[in-house]
C-alpha positions in Angstrom: 208.7 117.7 80.4 209.4 114.0 80.2 206.3 111.9 80.5 206.9 108.7 82.5 205.6 105.4 81.3 202.9 104.0 83.4 202.9 100.2 83.5 199.4 99.0 84.1 199.1 95.6 85.9 195.8 93.9 85.2 194.7 90.7 86.9 192.0 88.8 85.0 189.9 85.7 85.6 186.7 85.0 83.6 186.1 88.7 83.3 184.6 88.8 79.8 181.3 90.3 80.9 182.8 93.7 81.8 186.4 93.6 80.5 185.8 95.4 77.2 184.5 98.5 79.1 187.6 98.5 81.2 190.0 98.1 78.3 188.2 100.9 76.4 188.7 103.2 79.3 192.4 102.4 79.4 192.6 103.3 75.7 190.9 106.6 76.3 193.5 107.8 78.9 194.7 111.3 78.3 198.1 110.1 79.4 198.9 107.7 76.5 202.4 106.6 77.6 201.5 103.3 79.1 202.0 99.6 78.8 199.6 96.8 79.8 200.6 93.6 81.5 197.9 91.1 82.1 198.1 88.0 84.3 195.3 85.7 83.5 194.5 83.1 86.1 193.1 80.4 83.8 190.0 82.0 82.3 187.6 79.7 80.6 185.4 82.4 79.1 186.1 84.9 76.3 188.6 87.0 78.3 191.7 86.1 76.4 190.0 86.6 73.0 188.9 90.1 74.1 192.5 90.8 75.2 193.8 89.7 71.8 191.2 92.0 70.0 192.3 94.9 72.2 196.0 94.2 71.5 195.3 94.4 67.8 193.9 97.9 67.9 196.3 99.7 70.2 199.9 100.9 69.7 201.0 100.5 73.3 202.8 97.3 74.3 200.6 94.5 75.8 201.9 91.4 77.5 199.9 88.4 78.8 201.3 86.2 81.6 199.9 82.9 82.8 198.7 83.5 86.3 199.5 81.4 89.4 196.0 79.7 89.3 195.6 79.8 93.0 192.0 81.2 92.8 193.0 84.4 94.5 193.0 87.9 93.0 195.7 88.9 95.6 198.0 86.1 94.5 197.4 87.0 90.9 198.4 90.6 91.6 201.4 89.3 93.6 202.3 87.3 90.5 202.2 90.5 88.4 204.4 92.3 91.0 207.0 89.6 91.0 207.0 89.2 87.2 206.9 92.8 86.0 210.4 93.9 84.9 211.5 97.3 86.2 213.1 99.7 83.7 213.4 103.4 84.1 213.5 104.8 87.6 210.9 107.4 86.5 208.4 104.7 85.5 205.2 104.3 87.4 203.0 101.3 88.0 199.2 101.1 88.3 197.0 98.2 89.5 193.9 97.6 87.4 190.8 95.5 88.0 188.9 93.7 85.2 185.5 95.2 85.8 185.9 98.9 86.5 185.8 101.9 84.2 188.6 104.4 84.5 187.9 108.1 84.2 189.7 109.5 81.2 192.2 111.5 83.2 192.9 108.9 85.9 196.5 108.3 84.9 197.2 111.9 84.0 196.1 113.1 87.5 198.4 110.5 89.2 201.3 111.3 86.9 201.0 115.0 87.6 201.0 114.4 91.4 204.1 112.2 91.1 205.8 114.9 89.0 205.3 117.3 91.9 206.8 115.0 94.4 210.2 114.2 92.8 212.1 114.9 96.0 210.5 111.7 97.3 211.7 108.4 95.6 209.0 106.4 97.4 205.6 107.6 96.3 202.0 106.2 96.2 199.0 107.9 94.7 195.5 106.6 95.5 192.0 108.0 95.5 188.4 107.6 96.4 186.1 105.7 93.9 182.7 106.3 92.5 180.5 103.2 93.3 178.3 102.2 90.5 175.9 99.4 89.8 176.3 96.8 87.0 174.9 99.4 84.5 177.4 102.0 85.7 174.7 104.0 87.5 176.2 106.0 90.5 175.2 104.6 93.9 177.7 106.4 96.2 181.3 107.2 97.0 183.9 105.3 98.8 184.8 106.8 102.2 187.4 109.5 102.6 190.1 109.5 105.2 190.1 111.2 108.6 193.7 110.8 109.5 196.8 111.3 107.2 198.3 108.2 105.7 200.9 106.7 107.9 202.7 103.5 108.8 200.9 103.3 112.1 197.6 103.3 110.2 198.9 100.8 107.6 199.8 98.2 110.2 196.1 97.8 111.1 194.1 99.2 108.2 194.1 99.8 104.4 192.8 103.2 103.3 192.3 102.8 99.5 191.4 100.4 96.7 194.2 99.0 94.7 192.4 99.9 91.5 193.2 103.5 92.2 196.8 103.1 93.1 199.7 104.4 91.0 203.1 103.8 92.6 206.7 104.8 92.0 209.5 102.5 90.8 210.9 102.2 94.4 207.6 101.0 95.8 207.3 98.2 93.2 210.9 97.1 93.8 210.3 96.9 97.6 207.1 94.9 97.1 209.1 92.2 95.3 210.7 91.4 98.6 207.4 90.6 100.3 206.4 87.0 100.2 203.0 86.4 98.6 201.8 84.5 101.7 202.5 87.7 103.7 200.1 89.8 101.6 196.6 90.1 103.0 195.5 92.0 100.0 197.8 93.4 97.3 196.6 97.0 97.9 197.0 96.8 101.7 200.5 95.5 101.2 201.2 98.4 98.8 200.1 100.9 101.4 202.1 99.1 104.1 205.3 99.0 102.0 205.1 102.7 100.9 204.7 103.9 104.5 207.2 101.5 106.0 209.8 103.0 103.6 208.8 106.5 104.7 207.2 107.3 101.4 204.9 110.1 100.3 201.3 108.9 100.1 198.5 110.9 98.4 194.9 110.1 99.0 193.0 112.1 96.4 189.5 113.0 97.6 188.2 113.1 94.0 187.3 109.7 92.5 189.4 108.4 89.7 187.3 105.5 88.4 183.8 103.9 88.4 184.0 101.0 90.8 181.4 98.5 89.7 179.5 96.8 92.6 178.1 93.3 91.8 177.9 89.8 93.2 181.3 88.9 91.8 183.2 91.7 93.6 186.1 90.3 95.7 186.1 93.3 98.1 183.6 95.9 97.0 182.1 98.7 99.1 183.3 98.9 102.7 181.3 102.0 103.8 178.2 102.4 106.0 177.1 101.2 109.4 176.3 97.6 108.2 179.8 97.3 106.8 181.3 98.6 110.0 179.3 96.1 112.1 180.4 93.3 109.7 184.0 94.1 110.6 183.4 92.5 114.0 182.9 89.1 112.3 186.5 88.6 111.2 187.6 89.8 114.6 186.0 87.0 116.4 186.7 84.4 113.7 190.4 85.0 114.1 191.0 86.6 110.7 191.9 90.0 112.2 194.8 88.4 114.0 195.8 86.5 110.9 195.9 89.7 108.9 198.0 91.4 111.6 200.4 88.5 111.6 200.7 88.7 107.8 201.4 92.5 107.9 204.0 92.1 110.6 205.7 89.4 108.6 205.6 91.5 105.5 207.4 94.3 107.3 210.1 91.8 108.3 210.5 90.8 104.7 211.4 94.4 103.9 214.3 94.3 106.4 216.5 97.4 106.4 214.5 99.0 103.6 212.1 100.2 106.2 212.9 103.4 108.0 214.3 103.2 111.6 211.1 104.8 112.8 209.0 102.1 111.1 211.1 99.3 112.5 210.8 100.7 116.0 207.0 101.0 115.8 206.9 97.5 114.3 208.9 96.2 117.3 206.7 98.1 119.8 203.5 96.6 118.2 205.1 93.2 118.3 205.9 93.6 122.0 202.6 94.9 123.1 200.7 92.1 121.2 202.7 89.6 123.4 201.8 91.3 126.7 199.8 88.9 128.9 197.5 91.5 130.6 194.9 93.3 128.6 195.4 96.7 130.4 199.1 96.4 129.6 198.3 96.0 125.9 195.9 98.9 126.0 198.2 101.3 127.8 201.1 100.4 125.5 198.9 101.0 122.5 197.8 104.4 123.7 201.5 105.5 123.6 201.9 104.5 120.0 200.7 106.1 116.7 198.9 102.9 115.7 195.4 104.0 114.8 192.6 103.2 112.4 190.7 106.0 110.6 187.4 106.3 112.4 186.4 106.3 116.1 184.2 103.2 115.5 187.0 101.3 113.8 189.4 102.3 116.6 186.9 100.8 119.0 187.2 97.6 117.1 191.0 97.8 117.3 190.9 98.4 121.1 188.6 95.5 121.6 190.9 93.3 119.5 193.9 94.4 121.6 192.3 93.9 125.0 191.0 90.5 124.0 194.2 89.5 122.3 192.4 89.1 119.0 194.9 91.0 117.0 
């Protein structure tokens, strides 16, 4: 069986403290057909020296790009998306953070799932993660999902970390059409694009990597009651509405690539957000498939809709 090449897209910025462990875990992958493209956002530590040392001891291709230097990991990943050439239609693409440790079979598991879904050109694999502390001691698991992945969910919520995502050629091509300013986070946009195109999305309940939790995390753990309560803060600060605006614009960037069903739901959501009366917005929402994963997070969504905060 043909083994597809997985193009690993790694965004770096002053990541020397943990980068070697991540690179070593890439080298240990049981699926060895991979390339590594790194976008470095102007590191001033030993990051690029470590990358050069790694390049000297592997046989797989490694490319280093100069990042956009906008002090944003999402913009750095968008830079990778825009500047990664697409080759074979069978190729796959995987996001990679600079401070995680991949399980040895991370890529192999994703490749096997993609191989079983060849009837779908648009495919996205993602998984739970094993939270660890700075010394890689396990401290918990990322949350699972309660609803199947869907476009109605993707409009208002992301379900997985980008560091677990492995996508098909068609997903990456479509993402190139999304303007970077319309991406809230690169992984959320990936989920949004894959479902807007009617793609097949796998959420693997088994962790595929060690997700290091430390003060430098950009996103980090989002589980637990405290994290749920914290979600009300962006709601009342207006960020929730900004995120929804960005997601709606990203779908428009896709144009006719989106399925008719996705375009219709996008239009319905756009219309109900503009309704002047809160009960009209609520009643219109009830008739759609736009839902977040948990009951508590859906309460947040309802509150946002009734108060016109989304």
